[in-house]
N, C-alpha and C positions, 0 to 999 in steps of 0.2 A: 767368763769364758763358757761358751755353749758346749754341750756334749760333743757335737760334731767337730768343733775346734779341738777339743781334748782328744778325740779319736784320731784326728789328723796328726796331732803332736805325738801320740803313741805310735802311730804307723811309722813316722819318721824316726822315732827313738829305737824301735825294735828292728827296723831295717829289713833285711832278708829273712830274719827269724819270723816275722809276721806277727799278727795280732789275732788271738782267738777270742771267742765269746767269754770264756772264763777270765782271761786277762782283762777284757773290757769291763767286766762286772767288778772285778777287784780294783782296777786302777782308775776307772772312770765312772763307776756306779751306773753302768749302762747295761740294761737288760735287752735292748733291741739293737744289737750291733749291725745286723743286716740293713736296718732302716737308716742308721747313722752312716754306714758305708755308702748307701745310695745318695744321701745328702752330700757326703764328702766328695763324691765323684763330680759333683757340680762345682765344687770349690777349688779343685786342684788345677794346676797349670796345664797348658797344652803339651808340655814335654813330660808329663807324669801320667801314670796309670795305676789303678788299683787292680791287682790280680787276685782272683779267688782260687785257692788251692783246697782240694778235698783231702782231709786227713782221716785216718782211722787209728784209734787207740782203744785197746781192750774191747774190740767189737763195736765201738761207737764211732759213727762218722760225724765229722764237724768241719766247719770251714775255717781256714786260716787266710787272713787278708794281708797282702804285701803291697806296699807302695814302691813302685819302681819308676825309673826314668825310661821313657819310651825310647826304643831303638830308632836311630836315624834311618829314614827310608832311603834306599839307594836311588840315585838319580838315573833316569832312563837315558840321559844323554851323556 
């Protein structure tokens, strides 16, 4: 299993809690989460999206990535 596949599995596992760089390091031995997220965006289905949330804890800002189902777009007709 590649790191990108492992990151996708973790995104699905964590759900709305999301995945942080620290969790990726511990759970997938991944030090370049942003790069793996970029790769993962090419592998997800058209009904999914990866959302980046900016979080702050103890004065430090970091990203939390969440895999979500895309909202259905309203029909114009």
